[in-house]
C-alpha positions as CSV (number, residue, x, y, z in Angstrom):
1,X,-2.9,204.8,276.2
2,X,-2.2,201.1,276.2
3,X,-5.3,199.0,276.6
4,X,-3.6,196.5,278.9
5,X,-3.4,199.2,281.5
6,X,-7.1,198.6,282.1
7,X,-6.9,194.9,282.5
8,X,-7.6,192.9,285.7
9,X,-8.4,189.3,286.7
10,X,-12.0,188.6,287.4
11,X,-12.9,185.1,288.8
12,X,-15.8,183.8,286.6
13,X,-17.9,183.1,289.7
14,X,-18.2,186.8,290.3
15,X,-20.4,187.2,287.2
16,X,-24.0,187.6,288.2
17,X,-26.5,185.5,286.3
18,X,-29.7,186.9,287.9
19,X,-30.4,190.3,289.5
20,X,-30.8,190.8,293.3
21,X,-34.3,190.5,294.7
22,X,-35.6,193.0,295.6
23,X,-33.7,195.1,293.2
24,X,-32.7,197.7,295.8
25,X,-31.1,195.1,298.0
26,X,-28.0,194.9,295.7
27,X,-24.7,195.9,297.2
28,X,-23.3,199.4,296.6
29,X,-19.6,200.2,296.7
30,X,-19.1,203.9,297.7
31,X,-15.9,205.5,296.3
32,X,-16.0,209.1,297.5
33,X,-12.8,211.0,296.5
34,X,-9.9,209.6,298.5
35,X,-11.9,208.5,301.5
36,X,-11.8,204.8,302.4
37,X,-14.1,202.6,300.3
38,X,-17.4,201.8,302.0
39,X,-19.6,198.7,301.5
40,X,-23.2,199.8,301.5
41,X,-26.5,198.7,299.8
42,X,-28.4,200.5,297.1
43,X,-31.2,201.2,299.5
44,X,-28.7,203.5,301.4
45,X,-28.6,205.9,298.4
46,X,-30.9,208.6,299.9
47,X,-28.4,209.1,302.8
48,X,-25.4,209.2,300.5
49,X,-26.6,212.1,298.3
50,X,-27.4,215.7,299.2
51,X,-30.7,217.6,298.9
52,X,-30.6,219.4,295.5
53,X,-28.6,216.6,293.8
54,X,-30.1,215.3,290.6
55,X,-30.1,211.6,289.5
56,X,-30.2,211.4,285.7
57,X,-31.8,208.2,284.3
58,X,-31.9,206.8,280.8
59,X,-35.5,206.0,279.8
60,X,-34.7,203.8,276.8
61,X,-36.5,200.5,276.6
62,X,-34.8,197.2,275.5
63,X,-36.4,195.6,272.5
64,X,-36.2,191.8,271.9
65,X,-33.5,192.3,269.4
66,X,-32.0,188.8,269.1
67,X,-33.3,186.6,266.3
68,X,-32.5,183.1,265.2
69,X,-33.2,182.2,261.6
70,X,-32.4,180.2,258.5
71,X,-30.9,181.1,255.2
72,X,-31.6,178.0,253.3
73,X,-30.0,175.2,255.4
74,X,-27.7,177.6,257.3
75,X,-28.5,178.8,260.8
76,X,-28.1,182.5,261.2
77,X,-28.2,184.5,264.4
78,X,-28.9,188.3,264.3
79,X,-28.6,191.0,266.9
80,X,-30.1,194.3,265.8
81,X,-28.2,197.3,267.1
82,X,-29.3,200.4,265.2
83,X,-32.4,201.5,263.4
84,X,-31.7,202.9,259.9
85,X,-35.2,203.5,258.7
86,X,-38.8,202.4,259.2
87,X,-38.1,198.8,258.2
88,X,-34.3,198.7,258.2
89,X,-31.9,197.8,261.0
90,X,-28.2,197.4,261.2
91,X,-27.4,194.0,262.7
92,X,-24.5,191.9,263.7
93,X,-24.8,188.4,262.3
94,X,-23.6,185.0,263.6
95,X,-22.5,182.8,260.7
96,X,-22.4,185.9,258.6
97,X,-20.1,184.3,256.0
98,X,-23.2,182.3,254.8
99,X,-25.2,185.4,254.0
100,X,-24.8,187.5,250.9
101,X,-26.4,190.7,249.7
102,X,-30.0,190.0,248.7
103,X,-30.4,186.8,250.7
104,X,-33.7,186.2,252.5
105,X,-33.4,185.1,256.2
106,X,-36.5,183.4,257.7
107,X,-36.7,184.1,261.5
108,X,-39.8,182.0,262.0
109,X,-43.3,183.2,263.2
110,X,-43.8,184.9,259.9
111,X,-40.8,187.2,260.2
112,X,-38.4,187.5,257.2
113,X,-35.8,190.0,256.2
114,X,-33.6,190.7,253.2
115,X,-29.9,191.1,253.9
116,X,-28.1,194.1,252.4
117,X,-24.5,194.9,252.0
118,X,-22.0,194.8,254.8
119,X,-21.2,198.1,256.5
120,X,-17.9,199.5,257.7
121,X,-18.6,198.5,261.3
122,X,-18.8,194.8,260.8
123,X,-22.6,194.7,260.5
124,X,-25.2,194.0,257.8
125,X,-28.4,195.9,256.9
126,X,-31.6,193.9,257.3
127,X,-34.8,195.0,255.6
128,X,-37.8,193.4,257.2
129,X,-40.6,192.3,254.9
130,X,-44.3,192.9,255.3
131,X,-46.4,195.7,256.6
132,X,-46.4,195.1,260.4
133,X,-44.2,197.4,262.5
134,X,-40.8,195.9,263.1
135,X,-41.4,196.2,266.9
136,X,-44.4,193.9,266.5
137,X,-42.3,191.4,264.6
138,X,-39.7,191.4,267.3
139,X,-42.2,190.8,270.1
140,X,-43.3,187.7,268.1
141,X,-39.9,186.3,267.0
142,X,-37.2,188.0,269.1
143,X,-35.5,187.3,272.4
144,X,-34.1,189.7,274.9
145,X,-30.5,190.4,274.0
146,X,-28.7,189.4,277.2
147,X,-25.0,190.1,277.2
148,X,-22.8,187.3,276.0
149,X,-21.2,186.8,279.5
150,X,-24.7,185.8,280.7
151,X,-26.1,184.2,277.6
152,X,-23.1,181.9,277.3
153,X,-23.9,180.4,280.8
154,X,-27.6,180.0,280.6
155,X,-30.5,180.4,278.1
156,X,-32.6,183.5,278.0
157,X,-36.0,182.9,279.6
158,X,-39.3,184.7,280.3
159,X,-38.0,186.2,283.5
160,X,-35.5,188.2,281.6
161,X,-38.2,190.2,279.8
162,X,-38.9,191.9,283.1
163,X,-35.5,191.6,284.8
164,X,-33.7,193.3,281.9
165,X,-35.9,196.4,281.8
166,X,-35.6,199.3,284.2
167,X,-38.6,200.9,285.9
168,X,-37.9,204.0,283.7
169,X,-38.1,202.2,280.3
170,X,-40.4,204.2,278.0
171,X,-38.9,204.6,274.6
172,X,-38.2,201.5,272.4
173,X,-34.8,201.2,270.8
174,X,-32.1,199.8,273.0
175,X,-30.5,196.4,272.5
176,X,-28.8,196.6,275.9
177,X,-30.2,197.8,279.2
178,X,-28.9,200.9,281.1
179,X,-28.2,198.5,283.9
180,X,-27.3,200.9,286.7
181,X,-31.0,201.8,286.8
182,X,-32.1,198.2,287.2
183,X,-31.5,198.7,291.0
184,X,-34.3,201.2,291.5
185,X,-37.7,200.5,292.9
186,X,-40.7,202.8,293.7
187,X,-39.8,202.6,297.4
188,X,-36.3,203.8,296.7
189,X,-37.6,206.6,294.5
190,X,-39.9,207.7,297.3
191,X,-36.9,207.7,299.7
192,X,-34.9,209.8,297.4
193,X,-37.7,212.3,296.9
194,X,-38.1,212.6,300.7
195,X,-34.4,213.3,300.9
196,X,-34.7,216.2,298.4
197,X,-32.9,214.4,295.6
198,X,-34.4,215.3,292.2
199,X,-34.6,213.1,289.1
200,X,-34.4,213.7,285.4
201,X,-34.6,211.5,282.3
202,X,-32.9,211.5,278.9
203,X,-32.8,208.9,276.1
204,X,-29.8,207.0,274.8
205,X,-30.6,203.9,272.7
206,X,-27.8,201.6,273.8
207,X,-26.3,199.6,270.9
208,X,-24.8,196.1,270.8
209,X,-21.5,197.7,270.4
210,X,-21.4,198.2,274.1
211,X,-20.6,194.4,274.4
212,X,-17.8,194.5,271.8
213,X,-14.3,194.1,273.2
214,X,-11.5,196.6,272.6
215,X,-9.4,194.8,270.0
216,X,-6.8,197.6,269.6
217,X,-3.7,197.7,271.6
218,X,-3.9,201.4,272.1
219,X,-7.0,203.5,272.9
220,X,-6.2,205.9,270.0
221,X,-6.9,203.1,267.6
222,X,-10.3,202.2,268.9
223,X,-13.5,203.4,267.2
224,X,-16.7,203.6,269.1
225,X,-20.0,202.5,267.6
226,X,-22.6,205.4,267.2
227,X,-25.6,205.5,269.5
228,X,-28.6,207.9,269.2
229,X,-29.6,210.1,272.1
230,X,-31.9,213.0,273.0
231,X,-32.1,215.6,275.7
232,X,-34.9,218.0,275.3
233,X,-34.7,221.8,276.0
234,X,-36.8,221.7,279.1
235,X,-34.7,218.9,280.7
236,X,-31.4,220.7,279.8
237,X,-32.7,223.9,281.4
238,X,-33.7,222.0,284.6
239,X,-30.3,220.3,284.8
240,X,-28.4,223.6,284.4
241,X,-30.6,225.3,287.0
242,X,-30.0,222.5,289.5
243,X,-26.3,222.7,289.0
244,X,-26.3,226.5,289.2
245,X,-28.1,226.2,292.6
246,X,-25.3,224.0,293.9
247,X,-26.7,220.6,293.1
248,X,-24.6,217.8,291.6
249,X,-25.6,215.9,288.5
250,X,-25.2,212.2,289.2
251,X,-25.5,210.1,286.1
252,X,-27.2,206.7,286.7
253,X,-25.2,204.6,284.3
254,X,-22.5,205.2,281.8
255,X,-25.1,205.8,279.1
256,X,-26.6,208.8,280.9
257,X,-23.0,210.1,281.5
258,X,-21.9,209.7,277.9
259,X,-25.0,211.6,276.7
260,X,-24.7,214.4,279.2
261,X,-21.0,214.9,278.3
262,X,-21.9,214.8,274.6
263,X,-24.5,217.6,275.1
264,X,-22.4,219.8,277.3
265,X,-20.3,222.7,276.1
266,X,-16.9,223.9,277.4
267,X,-18.8,226.1,279.9
268,X,-20.4,223.1,281.5
269,X,-23.9,223.9,280.4
270,X,-26.0,221.1,279.0
271,X,-27.5,221.9,275.6
272,X,-30.6,220.3,273.9
273,X,-29.3,217.3,272.0
274,X,-30.7,215.0,269.3
275,X,-28.1,213.2,267.4
276,X,-25.7,210.2,267.4
277,X,-22.7,210.2,269.7
278,X,-19.4,208.3,269.6
279,X,-17.9,209.9,272.6
280,X,-15.0,207.8,274.0
281,X,-13.9,208.9,277.5
282,X,-10.4,207.8,278.7
283,X,-8.1,209.2,281.4
284,X,-7.2,212.8,280.7
285,X,-10.7,213.7,279.7
286,X,-12.1,216.9,281.4
287,X,-15.6,216.3,282.6
288,X,-18.0,219.1,281.8
289,X,-21.4,218.3,283.2
290,X,-21.3,215.3,285.4
291,X,-20.4,215.4,289.1
292,X,-20.7,211.7,289.9
293,X,-21.8,208.3,288.6
294,X,-23.7,205.3,289.8
295,X,-22.7,202.3,287.7
296,X,-22.4,198.5,287.8
297,X,-19.0,196.8,287.6
298,X,-17.5,196.6,284.1
299,X,-15.4,194.2,282.0
300,X,-11.6,194.2,282.0
301,X,-10.1,196.2,279.1
302,X,-13.5,197.7,278.3
303,X,-14.3,201.2,277.2
304,X,-16.5,201.5,280.3
305,X,-13.7,200.6,282.7
306,X,-11.7,203.3,280.9
307,X,-14.5,205.7,281.5
308,X,-14.7,205.1,285.3
309,X,-10.9,205.3,285.4
310,X,-11.2,208.7,283.7
311,X,-13.6,209.9,286.3
312,X,-11.9,208.6,289.4
313,X,-8.3,207.9,288.4
314,X,-7.0,204.6,287.0
315,X,-5.0,203.6,290.2
316,X,-8.1,204.4,292.3
317,X,-10.4,202.2,290.2
318,X,-7.9,199.3,290.0
319,X,-7.8,199.4,293.8
320,X,-11.6,199.7,294.0
321,X,-12.2,196.8,291.7
322,X,-9.6,194.7,293.7
323,X,-11.6,195.5,296.8
324,X,-14.9,194.6,295.1
325,X,-13.6,191.2,293.9
326,X,-12.1,190.4,297.3
327,X,-15.3,191.4,299.1
328,X,-17.5,189.2,296.8
329,X,-19.4,191.9,294.8
330,X,-21.3,190.6,291.8
331,X,-20.2,191.9,288.5
332,X,-21.7,193.1,285.2
333,X,-25.3,193.7,284.0
334,X,-27.2,191.8,286.7
335,X,-24.6,192.5,289.4
336,X,-24.1,195.0,292.2
337,X,-23.4,198.7,291.8
338,X,-21.0,201.5,292.8
339,X,-21.4,205.1,293.5
340,X,-18.4,207.1,292.3
341,X,-17.9,210.7,293.6
342,X,-14.7,212.4,292.4
343,X,-13.1,215.0,294.6
344,X,-14.2,218.6,293.9
């Protein structure tokens, strides 16, 4: 499909630079089949779901994966995006033309890395020196990797270390937050439990490739970056049992959706999964495991807007986004949310 079919005009003032406070006070656009769009708030969620439904969260934790360093007199920026080994990470570099295979980059605070060869995805392998775990080094020298549409408008600060983590964050490895889950609070979770809505967690370590624009003119020519995910056997069994009993699996965020669909067979059953996924969902895709999606608002021409268009229909989502823009919804990672429930 032509990528320009997924374009729309977004006024820059619609981009949120800070999250709502409290988190569950963010706005929620309800798109339920072909029913009229409703403007709600996230706190309304228990009343919008059914007893027996399951909200599926991603428990990945964002690491401070952005580093600023020097290679000689040249300033080098690095965004880690995939672990390759105990001390090796794949990274996107800023000013990469100044870095050659074997160069040492000094990131300050006693953190140095040796650059390796370029890979086929536009990145460079960094091998961190020393004996300390890389996670310790990043806590000392790294910054939270805010998306470029926020970082270009204000500097990252200490608030972002808390704001850019979900309450479910347990397992280190993401370089972007599963932002749909940023809206959840203990009070909201208690309300969902009281309404009979169950919860489940899985892990998908979100990579920096999620921020990369689609440069191809046709979706057939776009290649997704790989991301590592895991669903254990017990979680898969619970998800299948809930669905067999009539409950809906509602993915909280596109990361949860992409992992569920990667793990599901043609029969709709979720299998245990521990691997990389490059799943790219565009209109025409037949969903196997997911019955709905809670997600923030996405960039024009992005793979994620293509995904929601696949779930709900492109015309329906173009109309929904036009409504959101006219109604003043806040977009992107720190913005408002939507609940998408396809017919059937």
